[in-house]
PDB file with SEQRES, HELIX, SHEET and CRYST1 records, atoms N, CA, C and O in Angstrom:
SEQRES   1 A   84  MET HIS VAL GLU VAL SER ARG GLN VAL GLU THR SER ALA          
SEQRES   2 A   84  VAL THR ALA LYS GLY GLN VAL VAL ILE PRO SER ARG LEU          
SEQRES   3 A   84  ARG ARG ARG TYR GLY ILE LYS LYS GLY THR ARG VAL PHE          
SEQRES   4 A   84  PHE VAL GLU SER GLY GLN GLY LEU ILE PHE ARG LEU ILE          
SEQRES   5 A   84  THR ASN GLY TYR ILE ALA SER ILE ARG GLY SER LEU GLY          
SEQRES   6 A   84  SER LYS GLY LYS ALA MET ARG ILE LEU LEU ARG GLU LYS          
SEQRES   7 A   84  LYS ARG GLU ARG LYS VAL                                      
HELIX    1 AA1 SER A   24  TYR A   30  1                                   7    
HELIX    2 AA2 ASN A   54  SER A   59  1                                   6    
HELIX    3 AA3 LYS A   69  LYS A   83  1                                  15    
SHEET    1 AA1 2 VAL A  38  SER A  43  0                                        
SHEET    2 AA1 2 GLY A  46  LEU A  51 -1                                        
CRYST1    1.000    1.000    1.000  90.00  90.00  90.00 P 1           1          
ATOM      1  N   MET A   1       0.378 140.946  72.237  1.00  0.00           N  
ATOM      2  CA  MET A   1       0.467 142.312  72.697  1.00  0.00           C  
ATOM      3  C   MET A   1       0.215 142.316  74.196  1.00  0.00           C  
ATOM      4  O   MET A   1      -0.833 141.858  74.651  1.00  0.00           O  
ATOM      5  N   HIS A   2       1.161 142.826  74.962  1.00  0.00           N  
ATOM      6  CA  HIS A   2       1.012 142.922  76.414  1.00  0.00           C  
ATOM      7  C   HIS A   2       0.417 144.281  76.747  1.00  0.00           C  
ATOM      8  O   HIS A   2       0.888 145.309  76.260  1.00  0.00           O  
ATOM      9  N   VAL A   3      -0.604 144.283  77.566  1.00  0.00           N  
ATOM     10  CA  VAL A   3      -1.251 145.522  77.959  1.00  0.00           C  
ATOM     11  C   VAL A   3      -1.112 145.670  79.462  1.00  0.00           C  
ATOM     12  O   VAL A   3      -1.570 144.820  80.225  1.00  0.00           O  
ATOM     13  N   GLU A   4      -0.471 146.765  79.888  1.00  0.00           N  
ATOM     14  CA  GLU A   4      -0.342 147.037  81.309  1.00  0.00           C  
ATOM     15  C   GLU A   4      -1.641 147.663  81.799  1.00  0.00           C  
ATOM     16  O   GLU A   4      -2.150 148.608  81.196  1.00  0.00           O  
ATOM     17  N   VAL A   5      -2.168 147.138  82.884  1.00  0.00           N  
ATOM     18  CA  VAL A   5      -3.431 147.625  83.418  1.00  0.00           C  
ATOM     19  C   VAL A   5      -3.154 148.485  84.642  1.00  0.00           C  
ATOM     20  O   VAL A   5      -2.482 148.055  85.580  1.00  0.00           O  
ATOM     21  N   SER A   6      -3.676 149.693  84.621  1.00  0.00           N  
ATOM     22  CA  SER A   6      -3.530 150.608  85.743  1.00  0.00           C  
ATOM     23  C   SER A   6      -4.483 150.198  86.853  1.00  0.00           C  
ATOM     24  O   SER A   6      -5.553 149.651  86.588  1.00  0.00           O  
ATOM     25  N   ARG A   7      -4.104 150.457  88.072  1.00  0.00           N  
ATOM     26  CA  ARG A   7      -4.985 150.158  89.202  1.00  0.00           C  
ATOM     27  C   ARG A   7      -5.994 151.278  89.406  1.00  0.00           C  
ATOM     28  O   ARG A   7      -6.982 151.100  90.119  1.00  0.00           O  
ATOM     29  N   GLN A   8      -5.758 152.422  88.791  1.00  0.00           N  
ATOM     30  CA  GLN A   8      -6.689 153.535  88.892  1.00  0.00           C  
ATOM     31  C   GLN A   8      -7.659 153.453  87.719  1.00  0.00           C  
ATOM     32  O   GLN A   8      -7.239 153.481  86.562  1.00  0.00           O  
ATOM     33  N   VAL A   9      -8.938 153.352  88.007  1.00  0.00           N  
ATOM     34  CA  VAL A   9      -9.949 153.161  86.973  1.00  0.00           C  
ATOM     35  C   VAL A   9     -10.623 154.489  86.655  1.00  0.00           C  
ATOM     36  O   VAL A   9     -11.020 155.231  87.553  1.00  0.00           O  
ATOM     37  N   GLU A  10     -10.742 154.770  85.377  1.00  0.00           N  
ATOM     38  CA  GLU A  10     -11.453 155.953  84.893  1.00  0.00           C  
ATOM     39  C   GLU A  10     -12.581 155.432  84.006  1.00  0.00           C  
ATOM     40  O   GLU A  10     -12.399 154.442  83.297  1.00  0.00           O  
ATOM     41  N   THR A  11     -13.723 156.072  84.037  1.00  0.00           N  
ATOM     42  CA  THR A  11     -14.830 155.643  83.185  1.00  0.00           C  
ATOM     43  C   THR A  11     -15.322 156.805  82.341  1.00  0.00           C  
ATOM     44  O   THR A  11     -15.085 157.972  82.651  1.00  0.00           O  
ATOM     45  N   SER A  12     -16.009 156.456  81.272  1.00  0.00           N  
ATOM     46  CA  SER A  12     -16.602 157.432  80.385  1.00  0.00           C  
ATOM     47  C   SER A  12     -17.775 156.748  79.703  1.00  0.00           C  
ATOM     48  O   SER A  12     -17.831 155.518  79.671  1.00  0.00           O  
ATOM     49  N   ALA A  13     -18.699 157.499  79.164  1.00  0.00           N  
ATOM     50  CA  ALA A  13     -19.854 156.935  78.467  1.00  0.00           C  
ATOM     51  C   ALA A  13     -19.733 157.220  76.971  1.00  0.00           C  
ATOM     52  O   ALA A  13     -19.175 158.239  76.564  1.00  0.00           O  
ATOM     53  N   VAL A  14     -20.255 156.321  76.174  1.00  0.00           N  
ATOM     54  CA  VAL A  14     -20.272 156.488  74.729  1.00  0.00           C  
ATOM     55  C   VAL A  14     -21.511 157.314  74.371  1.00  0.00           C  
ATOM     56  O   VAL A  14     -22.613 157.036  74.846  1.00  0.00           O  
ATOM     57  N   THR A  15     -21.314 158.339  73.524  1.00  0.00           N  
ATOM     58  CA  THR A  15     -22.439 159.186  73.110  1.00  0.00           C  
ATOM     59  C   THR A  15     -23.226 158.513  71.995  1.00  0.00           C  
ATOM     60  O   THR A  15     -22.825 157.467  71.486  1.00  0.00           O  
ATOM     61  N   ALA A  16     -24.340 159.116  71.621  1.00  0.00           N  
ATOM     62  CA  ALA A  16     -25.163 158.592  70.527  1.00  0.00           C  
ATOM     63  C   ALA A  16     -24.388 158.553  69.210  1.00  0.00           C  
ATOM     64  O   ALA A  16     -24.695 157.750  68.329  1.00  0.00           O  
ATOM     65  N   LYS A  17     -23.379 159.426  69.075  1.00  0.00           N  
ATOM     66  CA  LYS A  17     -22.550 159.459  67.867  1.00  0.00           C  
ATOM     67  C   LYS A  17     -21.364 158.509  67.952  1.00  0.00           C  
ATOM     68  O   LYS A  17     -20.548 158.463  67.031  1.00  0.00           O  
ATOM     69  N   GLY A  18     -21.253 157.750  69.040  1.00  0.00           N  
ATOM     70  CA  GLY A  18     -20.146 156.806  69.193  1.00  0.00           C  
ATOM     71  C   GLY A  18     -18.879 157.441  69.729  1.00  0.00           C  
ATOM     72  O   GLY A  18     -17.810 156.835  69.662  1.00  0.00           O  
ATOM     73  N   GLN A  19     -18.977 158.639  70.255  1.00  0.00           N  
ATOM     74  CA  GLN A  19     -17.808 159.346  70.782  1.00  0.00           C  
ATOM     75  C   GLN A  19     -17.608 159.021  72.259  1.00  0.00           C  
ATOM     76  O   GLN A  19     -18.564 158.787  72.998  1.00  0.00           O  
ATOM     77  N   VAL A  20     -16.334 159.012  72.671  1.00  0.00           N  
ATOM     78  CA  VAL A  20     -15.977 158.760  74.064  1.00  0.00           C  
ATOM     79  C   VAL A  20     -15.068 159.886  74.523  1.00  0.00           C  
ATOM     80  O   VAL A  20     -14.142 160.274  73.809  1.00  0.00           O  
ATOM     81  N   VAL A  21     -15.329 160.413  75.714  1.00  0.00           N  
ATOM     82  CA  VAL A  21     -14.475 161.453  76.279  1.00  0.00           C  
ATOM     83  C   VAL A  21     -13.356 160.776  77.060  1.00  0.00           C  
ATOM     84  O   VAL A  21     -13.607 159.960  77.948  1.00  0.00           O  
ATOM     85  N   ILE A  22     -12.116 161.124  76.719  1.00  0.00           N  
ATOM     86  CA  ILE A  22     -10.955 160.612  77.458  1.00  0.00           C  
ATOM     87  C   ILE A  22     -10.764 161.536  78.655  1.00  0.00           C  
ATOM     88  O   ILE A  22     -10.655 162.750  78.479  1.00  0.00           O  
ATOM     89  N   PRO A  23     -10.723 160.990  79.864  1.00  0.00           N  
ATOM     90  CA  PRO A  23     -10.575 161.837  81.050  1.00  0.00           C  
ATOM     91  C   PRO A  23      -9.357 162.761  80.948  1.00  0.00           C  
ATOM     92  O   PRO A  23      -8.317 162.380  80.409  1.00  0.00           O  
ATOM     93  N   SER A  24      -9.505 163.987  81.476  1.00  0.00           N  
ATOM     94  CA  SER A  24      -8.461 165.007  81.336  1.00  0.00           C  
ATOM     95  C   SER A  24      -7.119 164.561  81.919  1.00  0.00           C  
ATOM     96  O   SER A  24      -6.071 164.898  81.370  1.00  0.00           O  
ATOM     97  N   ARG A  25      -7.135 163.814  83.015  1.00  0.00           N  
ATOM     98  CA  ARG A  25      -5.883 163.339  83.610  1.00  0.00           C  
ATOM     99  C   ARG A  25      -5.102 162.487  82.608  1.00  0.00           C  
ATOM    100  O   ARG A  25      -3.883 162.608  82.493  1.00  0.00           O  
ATOM    101  N   LEU A  26      -5.813 161.634  81.893  1.00  0.00           N  
ATOM    102  CA  LEU A  26      -5.161 160.775  80.904  1.00  0.00           C  
ATOM    103  C   LEU A  26      -4.725 161.565  79.678  1.00  0.00           C  
ATOM    104  O   LEU A  26      -3.666 161.290  79.114  1.00  0.00           O  
ATOM    105  N   ARG A  27      -5.531 162.554  79.251  1.00  0.00           N  
ATOM    106  CA  ARG A  27      -5.133 163.393  78.115  1.00  0.00           C  
ATOM    107  C   ARG A  27      -3.836 164.135  78.427  1.00  0.00           C  
ATOM    108  O   ARG A  27      -2.942 164.211  77.585  1.00  0.00           O  
ATOM    109  N   ARG A  28      -3.738 164.680  79.635  1.00  0.00           N  
ATOM    110  CA  ARG A  28      -2.505 165.392  80.028  1.00  0.00           C  
ATOM    111  C   ARG A  28      -1.323 164.432  80.101  1.00  0.00           C  
ATOM    112  O   ARG A  28      -0.238 164.736  79.604  1.00  0.00           O  
ATOM    113  N   ARG A  29      -1.533 163.284  80.716  1.00  0.00           N  
ATOM    114  CA  ARG A  29      -0.444 162.312  80.901  1.00  0.00           C  
ATOM    115  C   ARG A  29       0.135 161.843  79.568  1.00  0.00           C  
ATOM    116  O   ARG A  29       1.348 161.682  79.436  1.00  0.00           O  
ATOM    117  N   TYR A  30      -0.733 161.624  78.584  1.00  0.00           N  
ATOM    118  CA  TYR A  30      -0.289 161.082  77.298  1.00  0.00           C  
ATOM    119  C   TYR A  30      -0.194 162.131  76.198  1.00  0.00           C  
ATOM    120  O   TYR A  30       0.053 161.790  75.041  1.00  0.00           O  
ATOM    121  N   GLY A  31      -0.386 163.393  76.540  1.00  0.00           N  
ATOM    122  CA  GLY A  31      -0.242 164.469  75.556  1.00  0.00           C  
ATOM    123  C   GLY A  31      -1.274 164.432  74.452  1.00  0.00           C  
ATOM    124  O   GLY A  31      -0.983 164.798  73.313  1.00  0.00           O  
ATOM    125  N   ILE A  32      -2.478 163.993  74.777  1.00  0.00           N  
ATOM    126  CA  ILE A  32      -3.540 163.901  73.784  1.00  0.00           C  
ATOM    127  C   ILE A  32      -4.187 165.271  73.638  1.00  0.00           C  
ATOM    128  O   ILE A  32      -4.701 165.842  74.600  1.00  0.00           O  
ATOM    129  N   LYS A  33      -4.150 165.781  72.414  1.00  0.00           N  
ATOM    130  CA  LYS A  33      -4.723 167.086  72.121  1.00  0.00           C  
ATOM    131  C   LYS A  33      -5.711 166.949  70.964  1.00  0.00           C  
ATOM    132  O   LYS A  33      -5.801 165.892  70.340  1.00  0.00           O  
ATOM    133  N   LYS A  34      -6.437 168.004  70.686  1.00  0.00           N  
ATOM    134  CA  LYS A  34      -7.371 167.994  69.557  1.00  0.00           C  
ATOM    135  C   LYS A  34      -6.618 167.580  68.292  1.00  0.00           C  
ATOM    136  O   LYS A  34      -5.560 168.127  67.981  1.00  0.00           O  
ATOM    137  N   GLY A  35      -7.169 166.619  67.579  1.00  0.00           N  
ATOM    138  CA  GLY A  35      -6.550 166.165  66.341  1.00  0.00           C  
ATOM    139  C   GLY A  35      -5.589 165.003  66.508  1.00  0.00           C  
ATOM    140  O   GLY A  35      -5.112 164.467  65.508  1.00  0.00           O  
ATOM    141  N   THR A  36      -5.283 164.591  67.742  1.00  0.00           N  
ATOM    142  CA  THR A  36      -4.396 163.439  67.942  1.00  0.00           C  
ATOM    143  C   THR A  36      -5.059 162.224  67.304  1.00  0.00           C  
ATOM    144  O   THR A  36      -6.231 161.944  67.557  1.00  0.00           O  
ATOM    145  N   ARG A  37      -4.315 161.512  66.487  1.00  0.00           N  
ATOM    146  CA  ARG A  37      -4.844 160.339  65.775  1.00  0.00           C  
ATOM    147  C   ARG A  37      -4.648 159.092  66.628  1.00  0.00           C  
ATOM    148  O   ARG A  37      -3.652 158.954  67.338  1.00  0.00           O  
ATOM    149  N   VAL A  38      -5.618 158.191  66.543  1.00  0.00           N  
ATOM    150  CA  VAL A  38      -5.551 156.916  67.245  1.00  0.00           C  
ATOM    151  C   VAL A  38      -5.966 155.807  66.293  1.00  0.00           C  
ATOM    152  O   VAL A  38      -6.601 156.062  65.270  1.00  0.00           O  
ATOM    153  N   PHE A  39      -5.609 154.585  66.630  1.00  0.00           N  
ATOM    154  CA  PHE A  39      -6.145 153.454  65.886  1.00  0.00           C  
ATOM    155  C   PHE A  39      -6.642 152.420  66.880  1.00  0.00           C  
ATOM    156  O   PHE A  39      -6.219 152.402  68.036  1.00  0.00           O  
ATOM    157  N   PHE A  40      -7.539 151.564  66.426  1.00  0.00           N  
ATOM    158  CA  PHE A  40      -8.191 150.591  67.284  1.00  0.00           C  
ATOM    159  C   PHE A  40      -7.791 149.184  66.881  1.00  0.00           C  
ATOM    160  O   PHE A  40      -7.669 148.872  65.696  1.00  0.00           O  
ATOM    161  N   VAL A  41      -7.587 148.331  67.894  1.00  0.00           N  
ATOM    162  CA  VAL A  41      -7.213 146.941  67.676  1.00  0.00           C  
ATOM    163  C   VAL A  41      -8.183 146.072  68.466  1.00  0.00           C  
ATOM    164  O   VAL A  41      -8.403 146.301  69.656  1.00  0.00           O  
ATOM    165  N   GLU A  42      -8.756 145.084  67.808  1.00  0.00           N  
ATOM    166  CA  GLU A  42      -9.584 144.120  68.516  1.00  0.00           C  
ATOM    167  C   GLU A  42      -8.681 143.029  69.058  1.00  0.00           C  
ATOM    168  O   GLU A  42      -7.827 142.513  68.337  1.00  0.00           O  
ATOM    169  N   SER A  43      -8.861 142.676  70.320  1.00  0.00           N  
ATOM    170  CA  SER A  43      -8.088 141.585  70.911  1.00  0.00           C  
ATOM    171  C   SER A  43      -9.063 140.635  71.588  1.00  0.00           C  
ATOM    172  O   SER A  43     -10.255 140.927  71.690  1.00  0.00           O  
ATOM    173  N   GLY A  44      -8.557 139.507  72.046  1.00  0.00           N  
ATOM    174  CA  GLY A  44      -9.391 138.552  72.756  1.00  0.00           C  
ATOM    175  C   GLY A  44      -9.936 139.123  74.054  1.00  0.00           C  
ATOM    176  O   GLY A  44     -10.914 138.612  74.600  1.00  0.00           O  
ATOM    177  N   GLN A  45      -9.308 140.177  74.546  1.00  0.00           N  
ATOM    178  CA  GLN A  45      -9.730 140.783  75.810  1.00  0.00           C  
ATOM    179  C   GLN A  45     -10.614 142.010  75.606  1.00  0.00           C  
ATOM    180  O   GLN A  45     -11.095 142.586  76.581  1.00  0.00           O  
ATOM    181  N   GLY A  46     -10.834 142.414  74.374  1.00  0.00           N  
ATOM    182  CA  GLY A  46     -11.677 143.571  74.122  1.00  0.00           C  
ATOM    183  C   GLY A  46     -11.089 144.482  73.071  1.00  0.00           C  
ATOM    184  O   GLY A  46     -10.432 144.022  72.137  1.00  0.00           O  
ATOM    185  N   LEU A  47     -11.322 145.772  73.220  1.00  0.00           N  
ATOM    186  CA  LEU A  47     -10.890 146.775  72.264  1.00  0.00           C  
ATOM    187  C   LEU A  47      -9.765 147.600  72.868  1.00  0.00           C  
ATOM    188  O   LEU A  47      -9.861 148.058  74.006  1.00  0.00           O  
ATOM    189  N   ILE A  48      -8.706 147.785  72.105  1.00  0.00           N  
ATOM    190  CA  ILE A  48      -7.551 148.564  72.550  1.00  0.00           C  
ATOM    191  C   ILE A  48      -7.383 149.715  71.580  1.00  0.00           C  
ATOM    192  O   ILE A  48      -7.528 149.533  70.371  1.00  0.00           O  
ATOM    193  N   PHE A  49      -7.077 150.903  72.094  1.00  0.00           N  
ATOM    194  CA  PHE A  49      -6.752 151.974  71.169  1.00  0.00           C  
ATOM    195  C   PHE A  49      -5.352 152.470  71.480  1.00  0.00           C  
ATOM    196  O   PHE A  49      -4.938 152.526  72.638  1.00  0.00           O  
ATOM    197  N   ARG A  50      -4.626 152.832  70.422  1.00  0.00           N  
ATOM    198  CA  ARG A  50      -3.249 153.296  70.535  1.00  0.00           C  
ATOM    199  C   ARG A  50      -3.148 154.657  69.883  1.00  0.00           C  
ATOM    200  O   ARG A  50      -3.819 154.947  68.894  1.00  0.00           O  
ATOM    201  N   LEU A  51      -2.292 155.485  70.461  1.00  0.00           N  
ATOM    202  CA  LEU A  51      -2.032 156.792  69.877  1.00  0.00           C  
ATOM    203  C   LEU A  51      -1.071 156.626  68.708  1.00  0.00           C  
ATOM    204  O   LEU A  51      -0.128 155.839  68.790  1.00  0.00           O  
ATOM    205  N   ILE A  52      -1.295 157.347  67.639  1.00  0.00           N  
ATOM    206  CA  ILE A  52      -0.366 157.359  66.522  1.00  0.00           C  
ATOM    207  C   ILE A  52       0.563 158.546  66.758  1.00  0.00           C  
ATOM    208  O   ILE A  52       0.213 159.693  66.479  1.00  0.00           O  
ATOM    209  N   THR A  53       1.746 158.252  67.275  1.00  0.00           N  
ATOM    210  CA  THR A  53       2.740 159.278  67.571  1.00  0.00           C  
ATOM    211  C   THR A  53       3.987 159.016  66.741  1.00  0.00           C  
ATOM    212  O   THR A  53       4.124 157.948  66.144  1.00  0.00           O  
ATOM    213  N   ASN A  54       4.892 159.980  66.700  1.00  0.00           N  
ATOM    214  CA  ASN A  54       6.153 159.769  65.987  1.00  0.00           C  
ATOM    215  C   ASN A  54       6.895 158.572  66.576  1.00  0.00           C  
ATOM    216  O   ASN A  54       7.500 157.792  65.840  1.00  0.00           O  
ATOM    217  N   GLY A  55       6.851 158.425  67.904  1.00  0.00           N  
ATOM    218  CA  GLY A  55       7.515 157.295  68.548  1.00  0.00           C  
ATOM    219  C   GLY A  55       6.927 155.967  68.124  1.00  0.00           C  
ATOM    220  O   GLY A  55       7.658 155.005  67.887  1.00  0.00           O  
ATOM    221  N   TYR A  56       5.609 155.909  68.028  1.00  0.00           N  
ATOM    222  CA  TYR A  56       4.962 154.675  67.591  1.00  0.00           C  
ATOM    223  C   TYR A  56       5.327 154.373  66.138  1.00  0.00           C  
ATOM    224  O   TYR A  56       5.642 153.233  65.795  1.00  0.00           O  
ATOM    225  N   ILE A  57       5.283 155.384  65.302  1.00  0.00           N  
ATOM    226  CA  ILE A  57       5.632 155.186  63.892  1.00  0.00           C  
ATOM    227  C   ILE A  57       7.054 154.649  63.773  1.00  0.00           C  
ATOM    228  O   ILE A  57       7.307 153.730  62.994  1.00  0.00           O  
ATOM    229  N   ALA A  58       7.983 155.217  64.541  1.00  0.00           N  
ATOM    230  CA  ALA A  58       9.376 154.743  64.507  1.00  0.00           C  
ATOM    231  C   ALA A  58       9.474 153.302  64.980  1.00  0.00           C  
ATOM    232  O   ALA A  58      10.284 152.534  64.461  1.00  0.00           O  
ATOM    233  N   SER A  59       8.656 152.925  65.964  1.00  0.00           N  
ATOM    234  CA  SER A  59       8.738 151.567  66.513  1.00  0.00           C  
ATOM    235  C   SER A  59       8.270 150.499  65.535  1.00  0.00           C  
ATOM    236  O   SER A  59       8.689 149.346  65.635  1.00  0.00           O  
ATOM    237  N   ILE A  60       7.405 150.866  64.586  1.00  0.00           N  
ATOM    238  CA  ILE A  60       6.929 149.871  63.617  1.00  0.00           C  
ATOM    239  C   ILE A  60       7.678 149.939  62.294  1.00  0.00           C  
ATOM    240  O   ILE A  60       7.389 149.184  61.365  1.00  0.00           O  
ATOM    241  N   ARG A  61       8.629 150.839  62.219  1.00  0.00           N  
ATOM    242  CA  ARG A  61       9.393 151.013  60.976  1.00  0.00           C  
ATOM    243  C   ARG A  61       9.964 149.675  60.513  1.00  0.00           C  
ATOM    244  O   ARG A  61      10.632 148.978  61.277  1.00  0.00           O  
ATOM    245  N   GLY A  62       9.696 149.328  59.271  1.00  0.00           N  
ATOM    246  CA  GLY A  62      10.243 148.119  58.677  1.00  0.00           C  
ATOM    247  C   GLY A  62       9.461 146.855  58.984  1.00  0.00           C  
ATOM    248  O   GLY A  62       9.780 145.797  58.442  1.00  0.00           O  
ATOM    249  N   SER A  63       8.454 146.927  59.830  1.00  0.00           N  
ATOM    250  CA  SER A  63       7.738 145.713  60.217  1.00  0.00           C  
ATOM    251  C   SER A  63       6.866 145.155  59.085  1.00  0.00           C  
ATOM    252  O   SER A  63       6.502 143.980  59.109  1.00  0.00           O  
ATOM    253  N   LEU A  64       6.539 145.973  58.118  1.00  0.00           N  
ATOM    254  CA  LEU A  64       5.697 145.509  57.024  1.00  0.00           C  
ATOM    255  C   LEU A  64       6.508 145.041  55.820  1.00  0.00           C  
ATOM    256  O   LEU A  64       5.948 144.466  54.887  1.00  0.00           O  
ATOM    257  N   GLY A  65       7.796 145.276  55.830  1.00  0.00           N  
ATOM    258  CA  GLY A  65       8.647 144.808  54.743  1.00  0.00           C  
ATOM    259  C   GLY A  65       8.304 145.415  53.398  1.00  0.00           C  
ATOM    260  O   GLY A  65       8.502 144.767  52.370  1.00  0.00           O  
ATOM    261  N   SER A  66       7.796 146.633  53.371  1.00  0.00           N  
ATOM    262  CA  SER A  66       7.378 147.256  52.120  1.00  0.00           C  
ATOM    263  C   SER A  66       8.375 148.320  51.661  1.00  0.00           C  
ATOM    264  O   SER A  66       8.016 149.253  50.943  1.00  0.00           O  
ATOM    265  N   LYS A  67       9.629 148.166  52.086  1.00  0.00           N  
ATOM    266  CA  LYS A  67      10.681 149.114  51.727  1.00  0.00           C  
ATOM    267  C   LYS A  67      10.335 150.535  52.150  1.00  0.00           C  
ATOM    268  O   LYS A  67      10.667 151.498  51.459  1.00  0.00           O  
ATOM    269  N   GLY A  68       9.656 150.655  53.305  1.00  0.00           N  
ATOM    270  CA  GLY A  68       9.352 151.971  53.859  1.00  0.00           C  
ATOM    271  C   GLY A  68       8.113 152.649  53.311  1.00  0.00           C  
ATOM    272  O   GLY A  68       7.815 153.781  53.690  1.00  0.00           O  
ATOM    273  N   LYS A  69       7.383 151.981  52.423  1.00  0.00           N  
ATOM    274  CA  LYS A  69       6.203 152.609  51.815  1.00  0.00           C  
ATOM    275  C   LYS A  69       5.164 152.981  52.877  1.00  0.00           C  
ATOM    276  O   LYS A  69       4.637 154.093  52.861  1.00  0.00           O  
ATOM    277  N   ALA A  70       4.866 152.064  53.795  1.00  0.00           N  
ATOM    278  CA  ALA A  70       3.876 152.347  54.846  1.00  0.00           C  
ATOM    279  C   ALA A  70       4.347 153.503  55.722  1.00  0.00           C  
ATOM    280  O   ALA A  70       3.551 154.352  56.123  1.00  0.00           O  
ATOM    281  N   MET A  71       5.646 153.529  56.017  1.00  0.00           N  
ATOM    282  CA  MET A  71       6.193 154.601  56.848  1.00  0.00           C  
ATOM    283  C   MET A  71       6.044 155.945  56.147  1.00  0.00           C  
ATOM    284  O   MET A  71       5.670 156.935  56.776  1.00  0.00           O  
ATOM    285  N   ARG A  72       6.332 155.986  54.858  1.00  0.00           N  
ATOM    286  CA  ARG A  72       6.189 157.241  54.111  1.00  0.00           C  
ATOM    287  C   ARG A  72       4.742 157.722  54.123  1.00  0.00           C  
ATOM    288  O   ARG A  72       4.480 158.918  54.249  1.00  0.00           O  
ATOM    289  N   ILE A  73       3.809 156.788  53.991  1.00  0.00           N  
ATOM    290  CA  ILE A  73       2.390 157.151  54.006  1.00  0.00           C  
ATOM    291  C   ILE A  73       2.006 157.717  55.367  1.00  0.00           C  
ATOM    292  O   ILE A  73       1.342 158.750  55.444  1.00  0.00           O  
ATOM    293  N   LEU A  74       2.421 157.045  56.447  1.00  0.00           N  
ATOM    294  CA  LEU A  74       2.104 157.525  57.790  1.00  0.00           C  
ATOM    295  C   LEU A  74       2.718 158.900  58.058  1.00  0.00           C  
ATOM    296  O   LEU A  74       2.059 159.775  58.619  1.00  0.00           O  
ATOM    297  N   LEU A  75       3.968 159.092  57.663  1.00  0.00           N  
ATOM    298  CA  LEU A  75       4.629 160.376  57.882  1.00  0.00           C  
ATOM    299  C   LEU A  75       3.980 161.492  57.058  1.00  0.00           C  
ATOM    300  O   LEU A  75       3.840 162.620  57.531  1.00  0.00           O  
ATOM    301  N   ARG A  76       3.590 161.170  55.831  1.00  0.00           N  
ATOM    302  CA  ARG A  76       2.913 162.147  54.980  1.00  0.00           C  
ATOM    303  C   ARG A  76       1.572 162.538  55.610  1.00  0.00           C  
ATOM    304  O   ARG A  76       1.210 163.714  55.609  1.00  0.00           O  
ATOM    305  N   GLU A  77       0.838 161.565  56.144  1.00  0.00           N  
ATOM    306  CA  GLU A  77      -0.436 161.835  56.806  1.00  0.00           C  
ATOM    307  C   GLU A  77      -0.226 162.694  58.048  1.00  0.00           C  
ATOM    308  O   GLU A  77      -0.996 163.623  58.296  1.00  0.00           O  
ATOM    309  N   LYS A  78       0.795 162.397  58.819  1.00  0.00           N  
ATOM    310  CA  LYS A  78       1.109 163.169  60.032  1.00  0.00           C  
ATOM    311  C   LYS A  78       1.440 164.619  59.661  1.00  0.00           C  
ATOM    312  O   LYS A  78       1.000 165.553  60.333  1.00  0.00           O  
ATOM    313  N   LYS A  79       2.215 164.798  58.593  1.00  0.00           N  
ATOM    314  CA  LYS A  79       2.581 166.145  58.143  1.00  0.00           C  
ATOM    315  C   LYS A  79       1.346 166.911  57.688  1.00  0.00           C  
ATOM    316  O   LYS A  79       1.207 168.099  57.980  1.00  0.00           O  
ATOM    317  N   ARG A  80       0.448 166.235  56.974  1.00  0.00           N  
ATOM    318  CA  ARG A  80      -0.785 166.851  56.509  1.00  0.00           C  
ATOM    319  C   ARG A  80      -1.641 167.302  57.690  1.00  0.00           C  
ATOM    320  O   ARG A  80      -2.237 168.378  57.650  1.00  0.00           O  
ATOM    321  N   GLU A  81      -1.703 166.488  58.732  1.00  0.00           N  
ATOM    322  CA  GLU A  81      -2.508 166.827  59.925  1.00  0.00           C  
ATOM    323  C   GLU A  81      -1.959 168.076  60.621  1.00  0.00           C  
ATOM    324  O   GLU A  81      -2.728 168.888  61.135  1.00  0.00           O  
ATOM    325  N   ARG A  82      -0.638 168.229  60.640  1.00  0.00           N  
ATOM    326  CA  ARG A  82      -0.031 169.400  61.296  1.00  0.00           C  
ATOM    327  C   ARG A  82      -0.414 170.690  60.588  1.00  0.00           C  
ATOM    328  O   ARG A  82      -0.484 171.744  61.220  1.00  0.00           O  
ATOM    329  N   LYS A  83      -0.666 170.623  59.279  1.00  0.00           N  
ATOM    330  CA  LYS A  83      -1.028 171.807  58.508  1.00  0.00           C  
ATOM    331  C   LYS A  83      -2.469 172.231  58.766  1.00  0.00           C  
ATOM    332  O   LYS A  83      -2.825 173.390  58.549  1.00  0.00           O  
ATOM    333  N   VAL A  84      -3.299 171.300  59.229  1.00  0.00           N  
ATOM    334  CA  VAL A  84      -4.722 171.580  59.444  1.00  0.00           C  
ATOM    335  C   VAL A  84      -4.957 172.387  60.668  1.00  0.00           C  
ATOM    336  O   VAL A  84      -6.103 172.706  60.987  1.00  0.00           O  
TER     337      VAL A  84                                                      
END                                                                             
């Protein structure tokens, strides 16, 4: 996995509950709103988090070879979140 590193550094602190505030500039840039789902990946370089978006879901379509079962689950979860 290639990770592009920005030259502009933003910092945040982890709360006692393990929460991290994403700086507003980054939330606006990536369209992160209340309820946006993310997932975390451990790598040799640390922890990476990715947004679960329709574009991301489309990009992994078929990668699990489960005849679309994982995709259906992700899309069903996304639809459920929109109703909340």
